NUKE-550798 format. One record per residue: x, y, z of N, C-alpha, C in turn; residue number from 1; chain. Coordinates in nm, 2 decimals. Layout:
// NUKE-550798
ATOM      n_u      n_v      n_w     ca_u     ca_v     ca_w      c_u      c_v      c_w     n   chain
ATOM        X        Y        Z        X        Y        Z        X        Y        Z   NUM       A
...
//
This chain:
// NUKE-550798
ATOM      n_u      n_v      n_w     ca_u     ca_v     ca_w      c_u      c_v      c_w     n   chain
ATOM     2.44     2.79     0.54     2.43     2.78     0.45     2.33     2.64     0.44     1       A
ATOM     2.16     2.67     0.35     2.03     2.65     0.39     2.06     2.46     0.36     2       A
ATOM     2.03     2.38     0.44     2.00     2.21     0.40     1.90     2.21     0.22     3       A
ATOM     1.97     2.12     0.16     1.88     2.15     0.01     1.83     1.99     0.02     4       A
ATOM     1.75     1.94    -0.02     1.65     1.82    -0.03     1.63     1.77    -0.17     5       A
ATOM     1.66     1.69    -0.22     1.60     1.61    -0.37     1.49     1.57    -0.37     6       A
ATOM     1.39     1.70    -0.42     1.24     1.63    -0.40     1.18     1.60    -0.56     7       A
ATOM     1.14     1.48    -0.56     1.10     1.43    -0.69     0.98     1.50    -0.69     8       A
ATOM     0.86     1.50    -0.63     0.75     1.58    -0.70     0.66     1.65    -0.56     9       A
ATOM     0.60     1.73    -0.59     0.50     1.80    -0.44     0.39     1.82    -0.56    10       A
ATOM     0.26     1.77    -0.48     0.14     1.78    -0.49     0.05     1.74    -0.48    11       A
ATOM    -0.06     1.78    -0.47    -0.21     1.80    -0.41    -0.28     1.73    -0.41    12       A
ATOM    -0.31     1.62    -0.35    -0.49     1.50    -0.41    -0.50     1.47    -0.28    13       A
ATOM    -0.58     1.32    -0.29    -0.61     1.30    -0.13    -0.58     1.18    -0.08    14       A
ATOM    -0.54     1.15    -0.01    -0.47     1.05     0.05    -0.55     0.90     0.00    15       A
ATOM    -0.49     0.84    -0.04    -0.52     0.69    -0.14    -0.54     0.55    -0.06    16       A
ATOM    -0.40     0.55     0.10    -0.41     0.47     0.16    -0.43     0.48     0.30    17       A
ATOM    -0.44     0.33     0.34    -0.42     0.38     0.48    -0.56     0.45     0.59    18       A
ATOM    -0.52     0.43     0.70    -0.72     0.47     0.80    -0.69     0.63     0.77    19       A
ATOM    -0.62     0.71     0.67    -0.65     0.87     0.61    -0.68     0.84     0.49    20       A
ATOM    -0.74     0.75     0.44    -0.74     0.75     0.30    -0.88     0.86     0.29    21       A
ATOM    -0.90     0.90     0.19    -0.98     1.03     0.14    -0.97     1.16     0.19    22       A
ATOM    -0.83     1.17     0.26    -0.85     1.28     0.31    -0.75     1.40     0.20    23       A
ATOM    -0.78     1.52     0.20    -0.68     1.60     0.10    -0.57     1.64     0.17    24       A
ATOM    -0.44     1.57     0.09    -0.29     1.63     0.17    -0.24     1.67     0.01    25       A
ATOM    -0.13     1.75     0.10    -0.01     1.74    -0.02     0.12     1.66     0.04    26       A
ATOM     0.18     1.57    -0.10     0.25     1.50    -0.12     0.37     1.52    -0.13    27       A
ATOM     0.45     1.56    -0.02     0.59     1.59    -0.07     0.70     1.47    -0.14    28       A
ATOM     0.75     1.42    -0.21     0.82     1.32    -0.23     0.96     1.33    -0.20    29       A
ATOM     1.01     1.31    -0.14     1.16     1.31    -0.12     1.24     1.22    -0.21    30       A
ATOM     1.30     1.23    -0.32     1.41     1.12    -0.38     1.53     1.04    -0.31    31       A
ATOM     1.51     0.94    -0.31     1.64     0.81    -0.29     1.56     0.73    -0.24    32       A
ATOM     1.63     0.61    -0.24     1.56     0.49    -0.16     1.62     0.35    -0.20    33       A
ATOM     1.70     0.29    -0.07     1.81     0.19    -0.11     1.72     0.01    -0.16    34       A
ATOM     1.63     0.06    -0.17     1.53    -0.11    -0.24     1.51    -0.05    -0.37    35       A
ATOM     1.49    -0.15    -0.42     1.43    -0.17    -0.55     1.31    -0.29    -0.52    36       A
ATOM     1.19    -0.26    -0.52     1.09    -0.32    -0.51     1.03    -0.41    -0.64    37       A
ATOM     1.03    -0.52    -0.63     0.95    -0.53    -0.79     0.83    -0.48    -0.83    38       A
ATOM     0.73    -0.44    -0.70     0.62    -0.38    -0.73     0.62    -0.19    -0.73    39       A
ATOM     0.74    -0.15    -0.70     0.78     0.01    -0.70     0.68     0.02    -0.82    40       A
ATOM     0.65     0.15    -0.74     0.52     0.26    -0.88     0.58     0.35    -0.90    41       A
ATOM     0.68     0.40    -0.82     0.76     0.51    -0.81     0.91     0.53    -0.84    42       A
ATOM     0.96     0.45    -0.90     1.06     0.43    -0.95     1.10     0.53    -0.98    43       A
ATOM     1.08     0.64    -1.05     1.17     0.72    -1.10     1.17     0.84    -0.98    44       A
ATOM     1.15     0.82    -0.84     1.23     0.87    -0.71     1.30     0.82    -0.66    45       A
ATOM     1.36     0.70    -0.74     1.46     0.55    -0.64     1.57     0.63    -0.62    46       A
ATOM     1.62     0.68    -0.75     1.75     0.78    -0.75     1.79     0.89    -0.62    47       A
ATOM     1.88     0.88    -0.56     1.88     1.02    -0.49     1.87     1.15    -0.53    48       A
ATOM     1.95     1.12    -0.70     2.02     1.26    -0.68     1.88     1.33    -0.79    49       A
ATOM     1.79     1.24    -0.80     1.63     1.26    -0.85     1.56     1.37    -0.83    50       A
ATOM     1.46     1.47    -0.96     1.42     1.53    -0.90     1.55     1.70    -0.89    51       A
ATOM     1.43     1.74    -0.81     1.53     1.93    -0.80     1.56     1.96    -0.65    52       A
ATOM     1.69     2.00    -0.62     1.73     2.04    -0.48     1.60     2.17    -0.44    53       A
ATOM     1.55     2.14    -0.35     1.52     2.26    -0.28     1.55     2.26    -0.14    54       A
ATOM     1.50     2.38    -0.05     1.58     2.42     0.03     1.42     2.42     0.17    55       A
ATOM     1.46     2.35     0.27     1.32     2.33     0.36     1.20     2.48     0.35    56       A
ATOM     1.29     2.61     0.30     1.20     2.68     0.32     1.09     2.69     0.19    57       A
ATOM     1.15     2.63     0.08     1.09     2.68    -0.03     0.99     2.56    -0.04    58       A
ATOM     1.02     2.44     0.03     0.93     2.30     0.03     0.79     2.37     0.11    59       A
ATOM     0.81     2.44     0.22     0.71     2.50     0.27     0.59     2.59     0.23    60       A
ATOM     0.68     2.68     0.15     0.58     2.79     0.09     0.53     2.72     0.00    61       A
ATOM     0.59     2.63    -0.11     0.49     2.55    -0.18     0.37     2.49    -0.08    62       A
ATOM     0.40     2.44    -0.04     0.33     2.37     0.06     0.21     2.42     0.08    63       A
ATOM     0.21     2.56     0.14     0.09     2.67     0.21     0.02     2.68     0.10    64       A
ATOM     0.05     2.64    -0.05    -0.04     2.71    -0.15    -0.17     2.64    -0.16    65       A
ATOM    -0.20     2.54    -0.05    -0.29     2.41    -0.12    -0.38     2.45     0.05    66       A
ATOM    -0.51     2.43     0.03    -0.61     2.43     0.13    -0.60     2.26     0.25    67       A
ATOM    -0.49     2.26     0.29    -0.52     2.12     0.35    -0.43     2.19     0.51    68       A
ATOM    -0.50     2.08     0.61    -0.34     2.05     0.73    -0.31     1.91     0.71    69       A
ATOM    -0.33     1.83     0.61    -0.26     1.71     0.60    -0.12     1.73     0.50    70       A
ATOM    -0.04     1.69     0.49     0.12     1.66     0.45     0.11     1.52     0.47    71       A
ATOM     0.19     1.46     0.34     0.21     1.32     0.38     0.37     1.36     0.30    72       A
ATOM     0.48     1.27     0.42     0.60     1.30     0.33     0.64     1.15     0.30    73       A
ATOM     0.67     1.17     0.16     0.67     1.01     0.12     0.80     1.02     0.03    74       A
ATOM     0.81     0.88    -0.05     0.98     0.93    -0.19     0.96     0.80    -0.26    75       A
ATOM     1.02     0.73    -0.31     1.16     0.71    -0.23     1.14     0.62    -0.09    76       A
ATOM     1.25     0.66     0.00     1.28     0.63     0.17     1.30     0.74     0.21    77       A
ATOM     1.21     0.88     0.26     1.23     0.90     0.31     1.29     0.94     0.46    78       A
ATOM     1.32     0.83     0.52     1.37     0.82     0.67     1.50     0.80     0.63    79       A
ATOM     1.57     0.79     0.52     1.71     0.80     0.50     1.76     0.95     0.47    80       A
ATOM     1.68     1.03     0.45     1.72     1.19     0.43     1.75     1.26     0.51    81       A
ATOM     1.88     1.31     0.54     1.90     1.36     0.67     1.88     1.48     0.73    82       A
ATOM     1.81     1.55     0.61     1.73     1.69     0.63     1.59     1.65     0.66    83       A
ATOM     1.52     1.51     0.69     1.41     1.50     0.72     1.35     1.55     0.89    84       A
ATOM     1.46     1.57     0.96     1.40     1.63     1.11     1.34     1.73     1.05    85       A
ATOM     1.47     1.81     1.00     1.41     2.01     0.97     1.30     2.02     0.87    86       A
ATOM     1.26     1.91     0.84     1.13     1.96     0.69     1.06     1.92     0.82    87       A
ATOM     1.03     1.81     0.90     0.95     1.80     1.01     0.87     1.92     1.07    88       A
ATOM     1.00     1.95     1.13     0.98     2.06     1.27     0.89     2.19     1.20    89       A
ATOM     0.96     2.22     1.05     0.94     2.36     0.98     0.76     2.29     0.90    90       A
ATOM     0.73     2.18     0.95     0.60     2.16     0.88     0.52     2.13     0.99    91       A
ATOM     0.51     2.17     1.15     0.49     2.14     1.21     0.37     2.17     1.25    92       A
ATOM     0.30     2.27     1.20     0.17     2.29     1.15     0.09     2.19     1.15    93       A
ATOM     0.15     2.15     1.04     0.01     2.03     0.97     0.02     1.91     1.06    94       A
ATOM    -0.10     1.82     0.99    -0.06     1.67     1.06     0.03     1.65     0.95    95       A
ATOM     0.13     1.56     0.97     0.20     1.45     0.92     0.26     1.29     0.89    96       A
ATOM     0.19     1.29     0.80     0.20     1.15     0.77     0.36     1.13     0.71    97       A
ATOM     0.49     1.03     0.75     0.53     0.96     0.67     0.53     0.81     0.62    98       A
ATOM     0.55     0.82     0.50     0.55     0.68     0.46     0.72     0.61     0.46    99       A
ATOM     0.70     0.50     0.50     0.86     0.45     0.55     0.78     0.28     0.51   100       A
ATOM     0.91     0.21     0.48     0.94     0.13     0.45     0.95     0.04     0.57   101       A
ATOM     1.01     0.11     0.70     1.04     0.08     0.83     1.20    -0.01     0.83   102       A
ATOM     1.25     0.02     0.74     1.39     0.01     0.74     1.49     0.08     0.83   103       A
ATOM     1.47     0.24     0.86     1.56     0.26     0.99     1.44     0.36     1.05   104       A
ATOM     1.51     0.38     1.17     1.46     0.46     1.28     1.48     0.58     1.26   105       A
ATOM     1.40     0.68     1.31     1.46     0.82     1.29     1.45     0.87     1.42   106       A
ATOM     1.46     0.93     1.56     1.41     0.97     1.73     1.38     1.09     1.63   107       A
ATOM     1.24     1.11     1.75     1.24     1.22     1.78     1.17     1.33     1.67   108       A
ATOM     1.11     1.28     1.54     1.07     1.36     1.48     0.94     1.38     1.47   109       A
ATOM     0.88     1.54     1.45     0.75     1.58     1.44     0.67     1.47     1.34   110       A
ATOM     0.64     1.40     1.39     0.53     1.28     1.29     0.36     1.28     1.38   111       A
ATOM     0.29     1.24     1.30     0.17     1.24     1.34     0.14     1.12     1.35   112       A
ATOM     0.20     1.05     1.20     0.15     0.90     1.19     0.25     0.83     1.09   113       A
ATOM     0.31     0.75     1.15     0.43     0.68     1.08     0.36     0.55     1.04   114       A
ATOM     0.31     0.56     0.86     0.28     0.49     0.82     0.40     0.40     0.74   115       A
ATOM     0.37     0.24     0.79     0.51     0.16     0.78     0.44     0.03     0.69   116       A
ATOM     0.54     0.00     0.56     0.47    -0.08     0.50     0.62    -0.18     0.46   117       A
ATOM     0.60    -0.29     0.57     0.70    -0.37     0.61     0.71    -0.44     0.48   118       A
ATOM     0.80    -0.48     0.39     0.83    -0.54     0.31     0.83    -0.74     0.28   119       A
ATOM     0.74    -0.77     0.25     0.76    -0.90     0.22     0.82    -0.97     0.07   120       A
ATOM     0.87    -1.13     0.11     0.92    -1.17     0.01     0.87    -1.13    -0.17   121       A
ATOM     0.74    -1.10    -0.14     0.68    -1.04    -0.27     0.69    -0.90    -0.32   122       A
ATOM     0.85    -0.87    -0.27     0.89    -0.74    -0.30     1.01    -0.72    -0.37   123       A
ATOM     1.09    -0.83    -0.31     1.23    -0.88    -0.35     1.28    -0.98    -0.43   124       A
ATOM     1.36    -0.96    -0.51     1.41    -1.03    -0.59     1.47    -1.19    -0.58   125       A
ATOM     1.55    -1.19    -0.50     1.60    -1.32    -0.44     1.56    -1.30    -0.29   126       A
ATOM     1.59    -1.40    -0.23     1.58    -1.49    -0.10     1.72    -1.38     0.02   127       A
ATOM     1.81    -1.38    -0.03     1.92    -1.32     0.02     1.87    -1.18     0.03   128       A
ATOM     1.80    -1.06    -0.04     1.74    -0.96     0.00     1.64    -0.93     0.11   129       A
ATOM     1.65    -1.05     0.19     1.54    -1.00     0.31     1.57    -0.91     0.41   130       A
ATOM     1.77    -0.92     0.43     1.81    -0.85     0.54     1.80    -0.72     0.53   131       A
ATOM     1.77    -0.68     0.33     1.80    -0.52     0.32     1.63    -0.46     0.34   132       A
ATOM     1.58    -0.58     0.33     1.45    -0.53     0.31     1.32    -0.52     0.41   133       A
ATOM     1.39    -0.63     0.54     1.29    -0.62     0.65     1.37    -0.63     0.76   134       A
ATOM     1.35    -0.52     0.82     1.44    -0.53     0.95     1.36    -0.47     1.12   135       A
ATOM     1.35    -0.60     1.11     1.28    -0.64     1.25     1.26    -0.51     1.35   136       A
ATOM     1.43    -0.49     1.42     1.48    -0.41     1.52     1.43    -0.28     1.53   137       A
ATOM     1.42    -0.23     1.39     1.42    -0.09     1.34     1.27    -0.06     1.33   138       A
ATOM     1.16    -0.20     1.30     1.06    -0.16     1.31     1.02    -0.17     1.47   139       A
ATOM     1.08    -0.21     1.52     1.06    -0.25     1.65     1.03    -0.08     1.74   140       A
ATOM     1.16    -0.04     1.71     1.16     0.07     1.73     1.07     0.23     1.66   141       A
ATOM     0.98     0.17     1.58     0.89     0.30     1.52     0.80     0.27     1.56   142       A
ATOM     0.76     0.16     1.57     0.60     0.09     1.64     0.60     0.16     1.78   143       A
ATOM     0.74     0.18     1.89     0.73     0.20     2.00     0.77     0.35     2.04   144       A
ATOM     0.82     0.41     1.94     0.80     0.55     1.96     0.72     0.69     1.89   145       A
ATOM     0.62     0.58     1.79     0.53     0.68     1.70     0.41     0.61     1.70   146       A
ATOM     0.33     0.69     1.67     0.17     0.67     1.65     0.21     0.57     1.51   147       A
ATOM     0.12     0.47     1.45     0.16     0.39     1.36     0.03     0.35     1.31   148       A
ATOM     0.07     0.27     1.18    -0.03     0.19     1.08     0.09     0.11     1.03   149       A
ATOM     0.04    -0.01     1.00     0.15    -0.15     0.91     0.06    -0.16     0.80   150       A
ATOM     0.09    -0.15     0.73     0.04    -0.20     0.62     0.13    -0.27     0.51   151       A
ATOM     0.08    -0.43     0.53     0.13    -0.53     0.42     0.07    -0.58     0.28   152       A
ATOM     0.18    -0.56     0.16     0.11    -0.58     0.07     0.10    -0.68     0.00   153       A
ATOM    -0.02    -0.74    -0.02    -0.08    -0.88    -0.06    -0.04    -0.91    -0.17   154       A
ATOM    -0.04    -1.01    -0.24    -0.03    -1.06    -0.41    -0.10    -1.16    -0.39   155       A
ATOM    -0.09    -1.26    -0.27    -0.15    -1.42    -0.29    -0.23    -1.44    -0.18   156       A
ATOM    -0.27    -1.54    -0.13    -0.31    -1.56     0.01    -0.20    -1.61     0.07   157       A
ATOM    -0.12    -1.66     0.04     0.01    -1.74     0.12     0.08    -1.63     0.18   158       A
ATOM     0.08    -1.48     0.12     0.16    -1.37     0.14     0.12    -1.34     0.35   159       A
ATOM    -0.01    -1.42     0.34    -0.04    -1.43     0.52     0.04    -1.47     0.59   160       A
ATOM     0.14    -1.52     0.56     0.22    -1.68     0.68     0.32    -1.54     0.67   161       A
ATOM     0.39    -1.47     0.57     0.48    -1.38     0.65     0.43    -1.27     0.72   162       A
ATOM     0.28    -1.24     0.71     0.24    -1.10     0.77     0.26    -1.17     0.90   163       A
ATOM     0.20    -1.27     0.96     0.17    -1.32     1.08     0.30    -1.34     1.15   164       A
ATOM     0.42    -1.40     1.07     0.54    -1.42     1.14     0.58    -1.26     1.17   165       A
ATOM     0.62    -1.19     1.07     0.65    -1.06     1.12     0.61    -0.99     1.24   166       A
ATOM     0.45    -1.00     1.23     0.36    -1.00     1.39     0.46    -1.03     1.52   167       A
ATOM     0.46    -1.21     1.44     0.49    -1.29     1.62     0.57    -1.22     1.63   168       A
ATOM     0.72    -1.18     1.55     0.85    -1.14     1.57     0.84    -0.99     1.62   169       A
ATOM     0.75    -0.90     1.65     0.72    -0.77     1.70     0.67    -0.79     1.85   170       A
ATOM     0.72    -0.71     1.93     0.63    -0.71     2.06     0.55    -0.56     2.06   171       A
ATOM     0.37    -0.61     2.14     0.34    -0.49     2.12     0.27    -0.43     2.06   172       A
ATOM     0.25    -0.48     1.92     0.15    -0.48     1.81     0.02    -0.44     1.83   173       A
ATOM    -0.02    -0.36     1.80    -0.18    -0.32     1.86    -0.24    -0.39     1.68   174       A
ATOM    -0.30    -0.48     1.68    -0.38    -0.54     1.57    -0.45    -0.43     1.48   175       A
ATOM    -0.56    -0.37     1.56    -0.63    -0.31     1.49    -0.56    -0.14     1.42   176       A
ATOM    -0.40    -0.19     1.43    -0.35    -0.08     1.33    -0.29    -0.13     1.24   177       A
ATOM    -0.30    -0.25     1.17    -0.26    -0.34     1.10    -0.38    -0.38     0.96   178       A
ATOM    -0.31    -0.31     0.85    -0.41    -0.32     0.70    -0.33    -0.43     0.60   179       A
ATOM    -0.42    -0.51     0.54    -0.36    -0.58     0.43    -0.40    -0.46     0.30   180       A
ATOM    -0.33    -0.46     0.20    -0.36    -0.37     0.05    -0.28    -0.45    -0.04   181       A
ATOM    -0.39    -0.46    -0.14    -0.34    -0.54    -0.27    -0.27    -0.46    -0.34   182       A
ATOM    -0.18    -0.55    -0.38    -0.05    -0.50    -0.47    -0.16    -0.49    -0.61   183       A
ATOM    -0.09    -0.40    -0.67    -0.15    -0.37    -0.78    -0.06    -0.21    -0.86   184       A
ATOM    -0.15    -0.22    -0.98    -0.08    -0.11    -1.07    -0.18    -0.08    -1.13   185       A
ATOM    -0.28    -0.14    -1.18    -0.41    -0.10    -1.23    -0.51    -0.13    -1.19   186       A
ATOM    -0.62    -0.09    -1.22    -0.80    -0.18    -1.17    -0.79    -0.31    -1.17   187       A
ATOM    -0.75    -0.36    -1.30    -0.76    -0.54    -1.29    -0.73    -0.60    -1.20   188       A
ATOM    -0.58    -0.57    -1.15    -0.48    -0.65    -1.08    -0.54    -0.60    -0.91   189       A
ATOM    -0.60    -0.46    -0.93    -0.67    -0.41    -0.78    -0.80    -0.51    -0.77   190       A
ATOM    -0.87    -0.55    -0.81    -0.96    -0.62    -0.82    -0.96    -0.73    -0.79   191       A
ATOM    -0.86    -0.83    -0.84    -0.80    -0.95    -0.86    -0.78    -0.96    -0.72   192       A
ATOM    -0.67    -0.93    -0.67    -0.59    -0.89    -0.54    -0.67    -0.84    -0.44   193       A
ATOM    -0.73    -0.75    -0.50    -0.84    -0.68    -0.33    -0.94    -0.80    -0.31   194       A
ATOM    -0.99    -0.87    -0.37    -1.10    -0.95    -0.32    -1.01    -1.08    -0.21   195       A
ATOM    -0.89    -1.09    -0.24    -0.78    -1.24    -0.20    -0.77    -1.10    -0.07   196       A
ATOM    -0.73    -0.98    -0.07    -0.68    -0.92     0.04    -0.81    -0.90     0.16   197       A
ATOM    -0.92    -0.88     0.11    -1.03    -0.84     0.16    -1.07    -0.98     0.22   198       A
ATOM    -1.03    -1.11     0.17    -1.11    -1.22     0.21    -1.00    -1.29     0.33   199       A
ATOM    -0.87    -1.23     0.33    -0.76    -1.24     0.45    -0.80    -1.16     0.55   200       A
ATOM    -0.87    -1.00     0.53    -0.87    -0.95     0.65    -1.01    -1.00     0.71   201       A
ATOM    -1.12    -1.04     0.66    -1.18    -1.11     0.71    -1.17    -1.27     0.78   202       A
ATOM    -1.08    -1.26     0.74    -1.04    -1.43     0.84    -1.01    -1.42     0.97   203       A
ATOM    -0.85    -1.28     0.86    -0.79    -1.29     1.06    -0.79    -1.15     1.14   204       A
ATOM    -0.91    -1.05     1.08    -0.97    -0.95     1.17    -0.86    -0.81     1.16   205       A
ATOM    -0.78    -0.80     0.99    -0.74    -0.69     1.03    -0.81    -0.61     0.90   206       A
ATOM    -0.78    -0.49     0.92    -0.82    -0.39     0.83    -0.79    -0.39     0.67   207       A
ATOM    -0.86    -0.36     0.63    -0.85    -0.38     0.45    -0.79    -0.20     0.46   208       A
ATOM    -0.73    -0.19     0.36    -0.65    -0.06     0.29    -0.67    -0.06     0.15   209       A
ATOM    -0.76     0.07     0.14    -0.76     0.07     0.00    -0.65     0.14    -0.08   210       A
ATOM    -0.68     0.17    -0.23    -0.55     0.22    -0.30    -0.66     0.32    -0.40   211       A
ATOM    -0.71     0.42    -0.36    -0.81     0.54    -0.40    -0.73     0.56    -0.55   212       A
ATOM    -0.59     0.61    -0.50    -0.53     0.70    -0.65    -0.50     0.53    -0.79   213       A
ATOM    -0.53     0.46    -0.72    -0.57     0.37    -0.86    -0.69     0.34    -0.97   214       A
ATOM    -0.84     0.35    -0.82    -0.92     0.30    -0.86    -0.95     0.45    -0.92   215       A
ATOM    -0.92     0.54    -0.86    -0.97     0.68    -0.94    -0.90     0.76    -1.05   216       A
ATOM    -0.78     0.71    -1.08    -0.71     0.79    -1.17    -0.57     0.67    -1.22   217       A
ATOM    -0.58     0.54    -1.21    -0.50     0.44    -1.30    -0.36     0.47    -1.27   218       A
ATOM    -0.36     0.52    -1.09    -0.17     0.51    -1.07    -0.13     0.66    -1.12   219       A
ATOM    -0.15     0.74    -1.17    -0.11     0.82    -1.23    -0.03     0.97    -1.19   220       A
ATOM     0.10     0.96    -1.22     0.21     1.04    -1.16     0.14     1.17    -1.12   221       A
ATOM     0.15     1.21    -0.99     0.11     1.35    -0.93    -0.04     1.31    -0.93   222       A
ATOM    -0.13     1.27    -0.89    -0.25     1.25    -0.85    -0.26     1.18    -0.72   223       A
//
């Protein structure tokens, strides 16, 4: 019996965030996430039973329809999907980015870029949620074993204190791979918080991550 994965959506767009911003990519959104971030813009993929059950072969077949060598596996939280290693192996001819919150380490994945967005307190509803949303040991293993980028979501200037504390708690972080990204669901918030994030980037030497999906399409699903 073939492994089936609950897929929220598969679509072709350009990468909106991180160091590969602007690169045409196929996005494979796996359903299911144990987190409930305040600013989540893909809540429709949070339930593990959401979407359509697809075999790895069916996912690969649909991916091949698009003229690109880049795939982004996202969610939800793809690292909790038991069939993720099989999917990555089946897509090995592509450049694979995995978008994750960094709460779980999975060994020996065929992954070219682990795009990690550790959650700050601006993501969770109460302080006691921190142990669920931020797992330093798992983060450490991810950055040790994979090519990575770290994207921190910024709402206000004070968020940089948490960013610096997380980086202090991690060993051997390549600071050239650290990015600050404005929290926004619309262009107005993007411009306002983007200015804050840009100022912090200049002050601390981190890179700025755009969010092209917001500036181009207003965060419309499937874009």
